N, C-alpha and C positions, 0 to 999 in steps of 0.2 A: 233724964235717963240716957239720952244720947251722949251727954257730957261724961257721964260715969263710964259708959262703954268705951269712949275714946281714951279715957285715962287708963282703963284696964289694958287696952291694947298697947299704950305707951309704956306701961310697966313691964309687960311681957317682952316688948321689944328691947327696953333698956337692960332687962335681965339676960337677954340672949346675945347681945353684942359683946364680943370679947374684948377685954382690956388688953393693952400691949403685954403686960406681965403674964396674963392668962394665955395669950397666943403663944408666947415663948415656952410655956410649960405644957401646953396641950396641943401637940401636933403642928406647931407653927415653925417659923424659921429657926434653925439651930437646934431644934428639940430632939433630933435623932442623931446628933454627933456621937454620943456615947454608944448608941446602938451600932453604928457603923464600925466603931473601933472594936467592939465585941465581935462583930461578924468577921472582921479581918483576922482577929486573934484566934477565933475558933476554926477558921478555914484558911490558913496562910497559902498564898499563891493560887488560890482557886476562886476567882472572881464570881463565877456562876453560883457556887455554894454560898459565897459571902452574900450575894444579892438575895438568894432564897432566904437565908437567915435574917437578913435586914427586913425583908418584906413580910415575914411571918408575924401576924398579929400586930402589924404597924398601926399606930393610932394616926391615921391619915385624915387630918382636919383641914377644913377650908381655911385659907390664910386670912380671908377678909369677910366682912359682913357678919351675919349672925353665927352663933356657935353651932356648928353642925359637922358631923362626920360625912365625908363625901360618899356618893352613891356606890354601890357594889360594882356596877358596870364601870365606873370611873377608876375604882381601885384596881379592877382586873386589867384594864387597858394600861394603867400606869405601870403595873408590874410586868406585863408582857413587853411593853416598850423598852423598859430598862434591861430586861433579859436579852432582848434582841440586839440592843446596842452593844452588849458585850460580844455577842456573836459577830456582828457587823465590823467591829474594830479588829477582831482576829482576821476576818477576810481581807481587811485593808492593811494588814501587816503592822497594826498598831495595837497589839494585845496589851491588856493591863493586868497587873498582878493584884492590885488593891482597888476596890470600888471607890475609894476616896481620891483616886488619881483623875477621875473624870472631870474635865474642865473645858475651857474655851477651845483649845487646840483640837480636842476630840470632836466637839460639837460642830466646828467648821468643816473639818474633813468629812464627817458623817453627812452633813447637809449637802456637800458636793456630791457625795455618793448617792444619796437619796434623789437628788434633783437630776443629776446628769447620767447616772448609770441605771437607776431603777425607774426614773420617770415619775416619781411621786408628785402629786398635786401639791400646790402651796398649802392647802388646808391640812393635808396629811403631815407635811414637814413642820408646820406650825405647831401641831399637836405633839409631835415628837420632841421638838425643841422645848415646849412647855414642860414636858415630863422631865427632860434633863435639868432644866432650870429649877424645877421644884425639888428634884432629888438633891441637887447641889445646895439649895437653900436649907433643906432639912438637915444636911450634915454640916451646916455652918459656912459654906462657901457662897456668901450672899451675892457677890458680884461676878461670879465665875463665868456666867453666860450673859454677854452684853445684850442690850435691847436696841431696837430701832436703828438709828444711824450708825452707832458703833458696831452693831452686828453686820449691817450692810457693807461697811468698809472692810471688816474682817473677811466677809464672804467674797467680795469682789477680788481680793487678793488671791483667792483660790478659783477664780473664774466662775463664781456663782452670781448671776444677776439678781438684783433686788426682786424682780418679778417672780423669782422662784419661791420666795418666802412671803410674798404678799398676795392676797386673794386677787384674782383676775378682775379687772374693772375695764370700763371703756376708757380708752386713752383720751386725754384732754388735748392732745396735740401731737403732731408727728415727732417721733424720736429718731427719725432717720438723720444721717449726716447731712444730707442736702438741706433739710429744714433748719439745721443748726448753722448753716452757712459754711459747712466744711466740704471741700471738694475731695471725695473719697478717692477718686482715681489719682489725683495729684499727690495725696498722702501715700497711696500705694507705690507710686513711682519713686518717691523719696525713700521708702522703706526698702524697695527692691535693690537699691544700690549696695547696701551692706547686708541686708537680710532677705535675699530672694525667696527663700522657702516660705517665710512668714507673709511676704507680699502675696504669694500665690494662695495661701490660706485665707488671707483677707478677701481676695478675689472670689474664692469659692463661697464665702459667706455672702458677699455682695451680689453675685450673679446667679447663685442657686439657693440662697437662703439656708445654708448649712449652719448648724450650731458648731461651736468650737470643737467639741469632742468628735462630731461627725466629720469635720474637716481634717482632723488629725488622723482619723481612721480611714479616710477616703482612699479607695483604690480606683483610680481613673479608668484603668484598662478593663476591670471587671464591671464597673458601674455604667459605662457608656452603652446607651441604647440608640436606636435609629432616630427617635424623636425626643430624647431627653436622657436623664440619668436615674439609675436606681440606687437608693440610699438604704443600705442594709446593716452597716456597721456603725456602732457607736450611738445608735438612736435611743431616744427615750423609751424605756420599757421594752426595748428590743423590737419595736414595731417598724417594719420597713416601709418605704414609700417611694413614689415616683415623682420626679420633678421635671415637668415638660420644658422643652425649649420655648422661648418667647416667639410669638407670631411675627412681631416686628423684625424685619430682616437685619437692621443694624444691631439690635439687642441680641438676636440670635447669633449673629456673626461673632459678637463679642463673647458670648457664652461658649461657642465652639473653640474660639481662640484660647480662652482660659482652660478649657478642658484639655486641649492639645498640649499646652505648656505644662499643666499639671501631670499629664501622663509622661511627658518627656523627663520631668524632674524625678518623679517616683521611680520610673524604670531605672534611672541612672544612680540614684542615691539610696534606694531602700530595697532590701532583698525581697521584701513582701509586696513591693510595688504600691506602697501607700505613702500618703503625704506626711505621716507623723515622723517623729525622731526615732532612729534606731536605738536599741538597747536602753530605752527609757520606759519606766512605768507610766501609766496615764497621768498620775499625780505629778511626776517629774516633768512630763511633756507640757502639761498645763502651766506649771510654774514657769518654764522657759518661755512659753508663748506670751504669758502676761508680763514677763520681764521685758520682752520686746515692746509690748504696748506702752509700758511705762517709759522705756528709753526714748520713745518718740512723742511722749506727752499725750498719748491717745487715751484720755480719760475725761470724766465729767468735769473735773476741777480745771484742767488746762484747756480742753477744747469744747467742753460741753457735750461730748459724745462718748459712747461706749462701743466696744466690739459688737455687742448685741444690736446696736443701731444699724449695722449693716444688714441684718435680717429685716429690720423695719423697712429699710430702703428697698430691698428685694421685694417685700410684700407690696409696697406702694407701686413699684414698677410693674409687677405682675397684674395688679388691679388695673393700672392704666392700659396694659397690653390687652386685657379682656374687654374693658369698657370704653376705652378711649378718653377717660377722665381720671384725673388725680383723685385719691381717696379723700373722704371727709376730713381725716386728720390733718391734711395739708391746707384745708380752708380755701382752696382756690375756686371752688364752685358754690353756688347757692344751693340750699336744700331742695329747691324745686326740681332740679334735674334728677337728683337721686330718687325722689318720690315718684316722679313720672316714669322712671325706669327701674322700678323696684325689683322686677323679675331678673333683669340683667345684673343688677347690683347684688342681689342674693346669690345668684350663680357665681359671681366673682368672689364673694366672701367665701363660699364653699370651696372653690378651687384653690384659693390662696391658703385657706386653712389646711387643706390636704397637702399642698406643696411644702408647708412649714412643718408638717408632721403632727398636726392636730386633726381630730375627726369630728369636732363640733363646729358648725359654722360661726357660732357666736364668739368663739375664741379669737377669730380674726379681728374682732372689734378692738382687741388689745393692741393690735398693730395699725389698724386702719381707721378707727373710731366709728361712730354711728351717725346717722342723720339727725337724731334727736339731740345728741351731744353737740353736733356741728351747729345746730340752730342756737343753742345756748351760748356756745363760744362766739358765734358771730354777733349776737346781741352784746355779749361782754366786751368784745373788741370795739364795737361802735360806742358803747358807753365810756370806755377808756379814752378813745379818741376825742370825744366831746369834752371829757374832764381835762384833757391836756390843754385845750384852749381856755376853758373856764377857770382852771386852777393855777395856770401859769401867770404870776403877777405881771400886770401891765398889758396883757394881750387884749382882753375885752375893752378895757378903758381906752387903750391906744387906738384900736380900730374904730371905736365910736368917735373919738376926737378927730380922726382922719376923714370922717364922713361916711363910714360904713354903716348902713342902716340895718342889714340882716346878713347872716352868713350861714352856709350849709356845707356839711360834708357831701361830696359827690364822688362818682366813680367807684372804684373798688373799696375805698375807705367806708363809703356809705353802705355797702353791702356786708360789711364785717368780714371780708375775706382777709386771710392772713397775708401780709405784704412783706417782701424782703426789706432788710434794713436800709437799703439804699433807694427805695422807692418812696416818693414824696406823697404825702396826703394832699388831695386836691380840695381846696377851700374855695367855693364859689360865693362871691360877695355881691350884694345889691347896694349900690351907692345912693346916698340921699339925693333927692332932686336938686339939680343945679351943680352938683359936684362932678368935676371933669374926670375922664378916665386916666388922665396923667397922674392922679393921686395914687394910682395902683403902684407906682414906683415907690412911693413912701410906705405903702402897705407892705410890699415886698421887703423893704429895708427893715421895717419894724419886726416882722416875723422872722427874718433871717437873724436878727440880733437876739430875739427872745427864744426862738425855737430853730436854731441853726440847722439848715439842711433837711428840715422835716416837712416843710409846707410849700405847695405850689398854689398861688392865688390866681383865680380867673374871674372875670366879670360875668354877671348874669346878663345875657344878651337876649334879644328878641322880645323884650317887653313882657316876659313872663312873670307871674307872681312868685313862683319858686321853681327851682330845677327839678326835672323829673327824677324820681328816686332819691332826691336830696334829703338829708337828715339835718334839721336846724340846730345850730349851735347858739344857744341863748347868750347874748352879749350884755344883758341888763339883769 
């Protein structure tokens, strides 16, 4: 009986799944191409009426899975999004005359508008992009809206970070310039020689956590307060915020210096007293700004950093200013300290979120990471360091042949703390009975040959069985 029931379900499932041919004829990709042409012909030069005609009684089917018409709620949201897109394009001085003109160029500009001007969440933007993509596929423009990396590259050229269209998650590591080994101040000094205005914009992002649009709209004289700056122009969703000066006297002095130079520049070069480019639309200003970034190779491909990484660095610096410790994302501390000082850490998360223009404490984990993620990352780092010794040909066998009985990761490497590229991993070794310490020279030479510049070898002293907090590297 059970077998018959199972077969019945299988038959129904087989009947419901659409074949490729059926998908193309029933509401699938390319199925509404003729309808779009009819709408354009019926209402020339009127995209809103064209879209109304197009949507009326549209057989909006699911593209995948079993054969089904999408829910009424989905249909309504789909239509509303498409109608709003036409209106948004008009606001952006990119009006269309035909609904089949909608494509990648429009999607990218709209995404920048939604993310930077309206402050939409990544989920909202994803839903809108999905509607545009489905519309384009319905009318036969199958690859009009790129996905994933192709989309991120197109958006980056318009100043939209990947994070704007991907759902917020806890960061797996610091995205600051410092963590990438890039000296932000040194780069800024190079930029300042030929592009002093952009250099100040970078400094505003680095020392006050401003977004690109906020920096371009920044009016130093209006923004300055006794103990910080007020950010009211160019903010996400139009929400103003206050960024306090750091408590650390050196950092605060730098902030005040940047603010003073920004005020002098804006007063001299801009009638409105702001840091942006005169007689340029925001779209044109952003294009110029990102052109300067490309000029100096400031991107993920060349340097491993983005302009947005300056905000990450500000967030980390502010966290340290409040707690006295670098954030979990940088991996310089063990989880124990953060757990023991949870109240202070939570307070820092909240203050950093507010300074960045977010009003939920958990958003700051996208910049600073979390203690739980930190523990996972530290474990992963330890495992990778052990694998480096075990998987590099000749290391384990060579150490055994030289008389090394056991070996351990020690120091920061054993704690899973993130280490700079030039910091060596400390490997503590215990020599077999009768082997003299002079053999350590040969051990050093072996590791220098197989893992050049990566390892510092020290002997296990004091007769201990194993070093405190050591993590053993199996040699057999």
